[in-house]
C-alpha positions in Angstrom: -4.2 21.1 -48.2 -4.0 23.6 -45.3 -5.8 21.1 -43.0 -3.3 18.4 -43.9 -0.3 20.6 -43.1 -1.9 21.7 -39.8 -2.6 18.1 -38.9 1.0 17.1 -39.8 2.4 19.9 -37.7 0.2 18.8 -34.8 1.2 15.2 -35.0 4.8 16.1 -35.3 4.6 18.4 -32.3 2.8 15.8 -30.2 5.0 12.8 -31.1 8.4 14.4 -31.5 8.8 17.8 -29.9 6.9 17.2 -26.6 8.6 13.9 -25.9 12.0 15.4 -26.8 11.5 18.3 -24.4 10.4 15.9 -21.7 13.6 13.8 -22.1 15.8 16.9 -22.0 13.9 17.9 -18.8 14.5 14.4 -17.3 18.2 14.5 -18.0 18.6 18.0 -16.4 16.5 17.1 -13.3 18.1 16.4 -9.9 17.5 12.7 -9.7 14.7 10.6 -11.1 11.5 12.4 -12.1 8.4 11.4 -10.2 5.2 11.7 -12.2 3.2 11.1 -9.0 4.6 10.3 -5.5 4.1 6.6 -5.8 5.0 6.2 -9.5 8.6 6.8 -10.6 9.6 5.0 -13.7 11.8 7.5 -15.4 15.5 8.2 -15.2 16.9 11.6 -14.3 20.0 13.6 -14.4 22.9 13.3 -11.9 22.4 14.2 -8.3 22.9 17.9 -7.5 21.7 17.9 -4.0 22.3 15.9 -0.9 24.9 15.6 1.8 27.7 13.1 1.2 28.1 10.7 4.2 30.4 7.8 4.8 28.8 4.5 3.9 27.1 2.7 6.9 28.3 -0.8 7.8 24.8 -1.7 8.6 21.9 -0.8 6.3 19.1 -2.0 8.6 17.7 1.5 8.7 16.4 0.8 5.2 14.8 -2.5 6.0 11.2 -1.2 5.7 12.0 0.8 2.6 11.4 -0.6 -0.9 12.9 2.0 -3.1 15.9 4.4 -3.1 17.6 6.5 -5.8 20.8 5.4 -7.5 23.2 7.2 -9.8 25.5 5.2 -12.0 28.6 7.2 -12.4 29.6 6.0 -15.9 26.2 7.0 -17.3 25.6 10.1 -15.2 21.9 9.2 -14.9 19.8 8.3 -11.9 17.0 5.9 -11.4 14.7 4.6 -8.7 15.6 1.1 -7.7 14.2 -1.7 -5.5 16.3 -2.7 -2.6 16.2 -5.2 0.2 18.2 -5.5 3.4 19.3 -9.0 4.7 21.5 -9.3 7.8 22.4 -5.6 7.6 23.6 -5.9 4.0 21.9 -3.9 1.2 20.9 -5.7 -2.0 19.7 -4.1 -5.2 17.2 -5.8 -7.5 18.3 -5.1 -11.0 15.4 -6.9 -12.7 17.8 -7.5 -15.6 15.8 -8.7 -18.6 16.9 -11.7 -20.5 14.8 -11.0 -23.6 16.0 -9.6 -26.9 14.4 -6.2 -26.1 15.4 -6.2 -22.4 19.0 -5.1 -23.1 17.6 -2.0 -24.7 14.9 -1.3 -22.0 17.2 -1.6 -19.0 20.8 -0.8 -19.7 22.2 0.1 -16.2 22.9 -3.5 -15.1 25.2 -4.0 -18.2 26.9 -0.6 -17.6 27.6 -1.4 -14.0 29.5 -4.5 -15.1 31.9 -2.1 -16.8 32.1 0.4 -13.9 30.6 -0.6 -10.6 30.7 2.9 -8.9 27.4 4.2 -7.9 25.9 6.8 -5.5 22.8 6.1 -3.5 20.6 8.9 -2.3 18.4 8.2 0.7 16.4 11.1 2.2 18.9 13.8 0.9 21.9 11.8 2.1 24.4 10.5 -0.5 26.4 7.3 -0.1 29.2 6.3 -2.5 29.1 2.6 -3.1 30.3 -0.2 -5.4 27.9 -2.8 -6.7 29.2 -6.4 -6.3 27.5 -9.2 -8.3 
């Protein structure tokens, strides 16, 4: 009986407590959490660092960059997003999923339809923007 209780406590700790603490850490973190420098899949808390600059008219300086950080203001969360620059204009790849489970997996594209205000963080510089479909 003692072994069963100890096993249950271990399983509960491993599958409930540790992930819960990690999600709290993610929400309190300054921007998306990087597990390793080339692998960022998690969300994070709102930006707490960075200098706010006026938005550039030409985004060509990001042409060779694939990812930047974005905060959706209505959610107060951040994520790493894929971007592309065409003719000096910045485009965001939402990767919106059209499957039944996709709307639960990736919610920010739906939330941006309600409130299109975002903040982009590039190398410790913040740019307030609006996403336009």
